[in-house]
NUKOLLO-9756 format. One record per residue (C-alpha): residue in three letters; x, y, z. Coordinates in pm, 1 decimal. Layout:
residues N
[pt ala, [X, Y, Z]]
...
end
This chain:
residues 263
[pt met, [-2530.1, 8422.1, -14961.9]]
[pt ala, [-2658.0, 8685.6, -15198.7]]
[pt arg, [-2846.6, 8428.7, -15410.6]]
[pt arg, [-3091.2, 8150.5, -15346.5]]
[pt leu, [-2905.6, 7835.9, -15249.6]]
[pt thr, [-2920.6, 7518.7, -15505.5]]
[pt ala, [-2888.7, 7163.6, -15483.8]]
[pt tyr, [-2550.9, 7209.5, -15678.1]]
[pt asp, [-2427.5, 7442.5, -15377.5]]
[pt leu, [-2525.8, 7178.5, -15115.7]]
[pt gln, [-2378.9, 6898.1, -15297.7]]
[pt ser, [-2070.3, 7090.1, -15369.3]]
[pt ala, [-2017.4, 7162.1, -14983.9]]
[pt lys, [-2086.3, 6793.0, -14874.6]]
[pt gly, [-1813.9, 6670.1, -14641.1]]
[pt ser, [-1683.8, 6995.5, -14579.0]]
[pt lys, [-1990.6, 7179.1, -14412.3]]
[pt lys, [-2241.5, 7095.7, -14160.8]]
[pt trp, [-2567.1, 7278.5, -14220.1]]
[pt leu, [-2857.3, 7382.0, -13985.1]]
[pt gln, [-3205.8, 7293.6, -14090.2]]
[pt leu, [-3548.4, 7360.0, -13964.9]]
[pt his, [-3902.9, 7265.1, -14074.1]]
[pt val, [-4082.3, 7593.9, -14038.9]]
[pt asp, [-4481.4, 7659.2, -14026.5]]
[pt thr, [-4492.0, 8042.4, -14072.5]]
[pt pro, [-4315.3, 8323.2, -14246.5]]
[pt ala, [-4222.9, 8471.5, -13899.5]]
[pt glu, [-4038.6, 8117.5, -13825.5]]
[pt ala, [-3867.9, 8130.4, -14168.1]]
[pt ala, [-3737.7, 8513.4, -14106.4]]
[pt ala, [-3608.3, 8431.1, -13769.5]]
[pt ala, [-3425.3, 8115.6, -13920.5]]
[pt val, [-3268.6, 8330.8, -14180.9]]
[pt ala, [-3182.9, 8582.4, -13903.9]]
[pt cys, [-2972.3, 8295.1, -13760.7]]
[pt asp, [-2807.5, 8193.3, -14072.6]]
[pt ile, [-3019.9, 7877.6, -14087.0]]
[pt val, [-3076.6, 7853.8, -14472.1]]
[pt ile, [-3201.6, 7521.4, -14531.3]]
[pt leu, [-3555.2, 7487.8, -14454.6]]
[pt ser, [-3851.3, 7268.4, -14510.8]]
[pt cys, [-4230.2, 7333.7, -14493.9]]
[pt glu, [-4575.9, 7206.6, -14600.5]]
[pt pro, [-4731.9, 7316.9, -14942.8]]
[pt asp, [-5012.5, 7509.1, -14771.2]]
[pt his, [-5106.1, 7870.4, -14776.4]]
[pt asn, [-4805.9, 7984.2, -14621.3]]
[pt leu, [-4575.0, 7850.9, -14880.8]]
[pt glu, [-4539.6, 8173.1, -15086.2]]
[pt leu, [-4502.5, 8375.5, -14766.1]]
[pt ile, [-4223.5, 8164.0, -14638.1]]
[pt arg, [-4038.3, 8171.6, -14962.8]]
[pt gln, [-4065.9, 8567.4, -14942.5]]
[pt ala, [-3942.8, 8584.2, -14583.6]]
[pt ala, [-3650.8, 8358.9, -14678.3]]
[pt pro, [-3559.7, 8448.3, -15033.2]]
[pt his, [-3213.5, 8286.2, -15053.7]]
[pt ala, [-3285.6, 7975.8, -14844.8]]
[pt phe, [-3284.6, 7615.3, -14973.5]]
[pt leu, [-3665.4, 7531.7, -14934.6]]
[pt ser, [-3767.6, 7157.4, -14942.8]]
[pt val, [-4154.9, 7149.2, -14960.8]]
[pt gly, [-4344.6, 6840.3, -14851.6]]
[pt met, [-4547.4, 6641.4, -15128.5]]
[pt pro, [-4835.6, 6488.8, -14927.9]]
[pt his, [-4821.5, 6125.8, -14920.4]]
[pt gly, [-5087.1, 5972.0, -15143.7]]
[pt ala, [-5145.4, 6313.8, -15319.1]]
[pt val, [-5029.0, 6166.8, -15652.1]]
[pt ala, [-5133.0, 5800.3, -15791.4]]
[pt ser, [-4880.9, 5779.7, -16069.4]]
[pt pro, [-4532.7, 5905.1, -16158.5]]
[pt asp, [-4694.4, 6138.5, -16431.3]]
[pt glu, [-4904.1, 6302.0, -16147.3]]
[pt ala, [-4583.1, 6328.5, -15929.0]]
[pt val, [-4417.3, 6540.9, -16196.8]]
[pt arg, [-4716.3, 6748.4, -16249.1]]
[pt leu, [-4749.8, 6838.8, -15884.5]]
[pt gly, [-4364.0, 6867.7, -15843.1]]
[pt phe, [-4352.8, 7122.6, -16137.9]]
[pt ala, [-4639.7, 7317.6, -15973.8]]
[pt met, [-4455.6, 7319.4, -15621.6]]
[pt met, [-4125.7, 7448.4, -15792.2]]
[pt lys, [-4331.6, 7738.6, -15947.2]]
[pt arg, [-4465.3, 7822.4, -15601.8]]
[pt gly, [-4125.6, 7861.3, -15462.9]]
[pt ala, [-3985.3, 7498.6, -15380.5]]
[pt asp, [-3616.0, 7433.4, -15449.8]]
[pt ala, [-3686.4, 7070.1, -15366.8]]
[pt val, [-3973.7, 6846.1, -15324.8]]
[pt tyr, [-4003.3, 6616.5, -15038.0]]
[pt ser, [-4151.0, 6279.5, -15112.1]]
[pt ser, [-4186.6, 5955.9, -14918.5]]
[pt his, [-4334.8, 5781.3, -15231.5]]
[pt ser, [-4158.2, 5493.4, -15391.6]]
[pt pro, [-3853.4, 5541.3, -15608.2]]
[pt arg, [-4060.2, 5506.7, -15933.3]]
[pt phe, [-4212.2, 5843.9, -15860.7]]
[pt ile, [-3880.4, 6009.3, -15742.1]]
[pt glu, [-3737.1, 5892.3, -16054.4]]
[pt ala, [-3987.2, 6034.7, -16272.1]]
[pt met, [-3953.3, 6375.3, -16094.8]]
[pt ala, [-3565.2, 6370.7, -16105.9]]
[pt ala, [-3560.8, 6286.5, -16488.3]]
[pt glu, [-3726.0, 6613.0, -16524.3]]
[pt gly, [-3471.9, 6814.5, -16333.5]]
[pt ile, [-3701.0, 6831.2, -16014.1]]
[pt pro, [-3458.4, 6799.9, -15699.5]]
[pt val, [-3626.6, 6540.5, -15468.3]]
[pt thr, [-3576.2, 6472.0, -15107.2]]
[pt gly, [-3655.2, 6116.5, -15008.7]]
[pt his, [-3673.1, 5967.8, -14675.1]]
[pt val, [-3533.9, 5662.4, -14501.1]]
[pt gly, [-3529.9, 5539.0, -14161.5]]
[pt leu, [-3843.6, 5626.5, -13933.3]]
[pt val, [-4079.0, 5734.1, -14227.2]]
[pt pro, [-4402.0, 5871.6, -14042.5]]
[pt asn, [-4601.7, 5813.6, -14362.1]]
[pt arg, [-4504.5, 5433.4, -14365.8]]
[pt ala, [-4508.0, 5382.8, -13983.4]]
[pt thr, [-4767.1, 5107.9, -13998.4]]
[pt trp, [-4506.9, 4881.0, -14120.9]]
[pt thr, [-4236.5, 4975.0, -13843.1]]
[pt asn, [-4430.0, 5155.7, -13564.1]]
[pt phe, [-4269.6, 5471.7, -13434.3]]
[pt arg, [-3929.9, 5368.7, -13315.4]]
[pt ala, [-3559.7, 5365.6, -13400.9]]
[pt ile, [-3501.4, 5189.9, -13733.6]]
[pt gly, [-3194.7, 5000.9, -13800.6]]
[pt arg, [-3076.2, 4862.2, -13466.3]]
[pt thr, [-3022.0, 4512.6, -13598.0]]
[pt ala, [-2778.3, 4414.3, -13890.5]]
[pt glu, [-3066.7, 4306.6, -14115.9]]
[pt glu, [-3279.5, 4611.6, -14059.4]]
[pt ala, [-2983.4, 4831.7, -14106.9]]
[pt phe, [-2910.0, 4680.6, -14444.2]]
[pt lys, [-3260.5, 4755.6, -14553.6]]
[pt val, [-3223.7, 5106.8, -14455.7]]
[pt leu, [-2890.1, 5135.5, -14653.0]]
[pt arg, [-3049.1, 4962.2, -14949.7]]
[pt ala, [-3360.0, 5198.8, -14939.2]]
[pt ala, [-3110.7, 5494.6, -14937.7]]
[pt lys, [-2922.0, 5349.0, -15235.1]]
[pt asp, [-3253.4, 5304.8, -15430.2]]
[pt leu, [-3329.7, 5663.7, -15378.6]]
[pt glu, [-2962.5, 5758.6, -15483.8]]
[pt asn, [-3024.3, 5548.6, -15799.6]]
[pt ala, [-3357.5, 5708.3, -15858.6]]
[pt gly, [-3199.6, 6038.1, -15889.8]]
[pt ala, [-3279.1, 6216.9, -15561.9]]
[pt ala, [-3089.8, 6521.2, -15448.4]]
[pt cys, [-3125.2, 6478.5, -15057.5]]
[pt ile, [-3240.0, 6237.2, -14837.7]]
[pt glu, [-3405.4, 6273.3, -14486.6]]
[pt val, [-3246.0, 6015.8, -14246.1]]
[pt glu, [-3477.0, 5980.5, -13928.6]]
[pt val, [-3398.5, 5813.1, -13615.6]]
[pt val, [-3142.5, 5540.8, -13726.0]]
[pt pro, [-2831.3, 5449.0, -13524.5]]
[pt val, [-2549.3, 5698.9, -13560.4]]
[pt arg, [-2307.9, 5443.2, -13696.7]]
[pt leu, [-2565.3, 5358.9, -13959.3]]
[pt ala, [-2620.8, 5724.4, -14044.6]]
[pt his, [-2246.4, 5784.1, -14074.7]]
[pt his, [-2220.5, 5500.8, -14318.0]]
[pt ile, [-2491.2, 5627.8, -14559.1]]
[pt thr, [-2365.0, 5990.5, -14538.4]]
[pt arg, [-2018.7, 5878.4, -14634.7]]
[pt ser, [-2138.5, 5642.2, -14903.2]]
[pt thr, [-2374.4, 5856.2, -15092.0]]
[pt pro, [-2346.7, 6183.1, -15278.8]]
[pt leu, [-2697.6, 6277.8, -15155.9]]
[pt ile, [-2714.2, 6549.7, -14895.0]]
[pt thr, [-2822.7, 6370.7, -14576.1]]
[pt met, [-3063.3, 6543.0, -14345.4]]
[pt gly, [-3028.6, 6397.4, -14017.6]]
[pt met, [-3293.8, 6374.7, -13741.4]]
[pt gly, [-3224.7, 6171.8, -13447.8]]
[pt cys, [-2887.1, 6062.8, -13603.3]]
[pt gly, [-2642.9, 6239.5, -13367.3]]
[pt thr, [-2390.0, 6436.0, -13569.5]]
[pt ala, [-2329.7, 6196.5, -13856.8]]
[pt cys, [-2548.4, 6372.8, -14145.3]]
[pt asp, [-2492.0, 6667.3, -14350.0]]
[pt thr, [-2755.9, 6858.2, -14186.6]]
[pt gln, [-2864.4, 6889.5, -13824.6]]
[pt tyr, [-3252.5, 6894.9, -13868.5]]
[pt leu, [-3529.6, 6978.6, -13618.4]]
[pt phe, [-3889.4, 7085.6, -13627.8]]
[pt ser, [-3954.2, 7450.2, -13522.9]]
[pt cys, [-4236.3, 7319.2, -13312.8]]
[pt asp, [-4018.3, 7097.5, -13114.3]]
[pt val, [-3744.6, 7399.5, -13089.5]]
[pt leu, [-4022.4, 7640.2, -12960.4]]
[pt gly, [-4198.0, 7413.4, -12750.4]]
[pt thr, [-4538.0, 7429.8, -12948.3]]
[pt his, [-4537.2, 7070.8, -13004.5]]
[pt ala, [-4854.7, 6941.1, -12824.6]]
[pt gly, [-4785.4, 6567.3, -12809.6]]
[pt his, [-4501.3, 6351.8, -12659.3]]
[pt tyr, [-4173.1, 6498.6, -12745.6]]
[pt pro, [-3947.9, 6252.7, -12942.5]]
[pt arg, [-3620.3, 6159.0, -12794.9]]
[pt his, [-3413.8, 6314.6, -13057.4]]
[pt ala, [-3556.4, 6672.2, -13012.9]]
[pt lys, [-3477.5, 6933.8, -12766.9]]
[pt arg, [-3708.9, 7219.4, -12648.1]]
[pt tyr, [-3530.7, 7566.5, -12630.1]]
[pt ala, [-3853.0, 7768.3, -12547.2]]
[pt asp, [-4199.1, 7731.4, -12416.4]]
[pt phe, [-4428.9, 7901.3, -12659.7]]
[pt leu, [-4727.7, 7721.5, -12529.5]]
[pt thr, [-4696.1, 7915.7, -12204.2]]
[pt leu, [-4637.3, 8224.4, -12403.4]]
[pt glu, [-4957.7, 8160.2, -12615.0]]
[pt ala, [-5176.5, 8089.0, -12300.3]]
[pt glu, [-5065.0, 8443.4, -12185.6]]
[pt leu, [-5107.8, 8588.3, -12529.9]]
[pt gln, [-5470.6, 8439.5, -12522.6]]
[pt glu, [-5560.6, 8601.5, -12190.5]]
[pt lys, [-5440.6, 8930.6, -12319.0]]
[pt arg, [-5660.5, 8876.5, -12634.3]]
[pt ile, [-5981.6, 8802.1, -12400.1]]
[pt ala, [-5895.8, 9103.3, -12180.1]]
[pt ala, [-5869.6, 9319.0, -12493.6]]
[pt phe, [-6185.6, 9180.5, -12657.4]]
[pt arg, [-6394.1, 9239.7, -12330.3]]
[pt ala, [-6262.3, 9596.4, -12302.0]]
[pt phe, [-6373.9, 9663.9, -12644.8]]
[pt gly, [-6723.8, 9523.0, -12567.6]]
[pt arg, [-6735.5, 9727.0, -12255.5]]
[pt asp, [-6658.1, 10057.4, -12438.3]]
[pt val, [-6920.2, 10003.0, -12719.1]]
[pt ala, [-7163.5, 9926.5, -12439.8]]
[pt gly, [-7062.9, 10230.5, -12214.5]]
[pt ala, [-7071.1, 10449.3, -12550.8]]
[pt thr, [-6693.3, 10544.8, -12515.8]]
[pt tyr, [-6606.4, 10379.5, -12860.2]]
[pt pro, [-6620.0, 10519.6, -13098.2]]
[pt glu, [-6486.8, 10861.5, -13032.3]]
[pt ala, [-6492.1, 11144.5, -13275.5]]
[pt lys, [-6124.4, 11063.9, -13345.9]]
[pt his, [-6220.2, 10720.5, -13463.1]]
[pt gln, [-6468.8, 10841.6, -13748.9]]
[pt val, [-6504.7, 11073.4, -14038.5]]
[pt asp, [-6792.3, 11306.6, -14116.0]]
[pt met, [-6933.8, 11566.6, -14342.5]]
[pt asp, [-6923.9, 11945.2, -14281.8]]
[pt asp, [-7283.5, 12104.3, -14216.7]]
[pt ala, [-7273.6, 12250.1, -14585.3]]
[pt ala, [-7205.1, 11928.7, -14747.6]]
[pt tyr, [-7450.1, 11745.2, -14534.5]]
[pt asp, [-7713.9, 12014.0, -14613.2]]
[pt arg, [-7647.6, 11973.3, -14982.0]]
[pt phe, [-7667.8, 11597.1, -14938.6]]
[pt leu, [-8016.9, 11615.4, -14804.2]]
[pt ser, [-8126.7, 11837.1, -15072.2]]
[pt leu, [-8005.0, 11589.0, -15337.1]]
[pt ala, [-8135.5, 11294.6, -15132.7]]
[pt gln, [-8485.3, 11428.7, -15169.2]]
[pt ser, [-8471.1, 11367.9, -15546.3]]
[pt leu, [-8482.4, 10988.2, -15489.5]]
end
């Protein structure tokens, strides 16, 4: 697409298109995603946000609002607008529907979250959510609360496939599925899982496609070797050479010395 994706574009394609989605941490990851036609991205609101936006100018970018960063709906609106100004197309929020409703009322596309919500895991632990009928109904009700609040998208994380399928088919929201089989509108993974840079226990729903930790260890060895060689060259007076520096010609230097005597 020759222009930036919008919430309207995603919702217009609901039911007819399955999107790939990645959470990226760096501009290089964002550029790699775009090269693979992955045009739905998410990221943190850190110093990389603007650079990620530049690396993926046409992608739909959902940017996380840190849980607890706001203490009122008004603060959520203010921070939401600031994140949109920095390059977000949607603001991810795991806050309550009243915060999401306030942002949505001002035209800020919001991504909500149901199922395993890490920021609220003290109430559930880290496990699949919705395997009983009662708990599945709570997940569905939470999704409907987000829909009624005006959210544009909803992350559906580690819920049973049939529940994810029911939610996807019963809401106009774009469902972003992680650990939900193929039921949702997007197939969503974190780049650290795909690249093998995730340092902890790999979640069941993730698949590692590379081992960048090994590559990083090899790169660190090369960094150390290069730094040591630099130190040896300095100690042995082989760096810097004439080609690494600039100088004045003799006439300019003599003139400088003459001027310096006036100080």
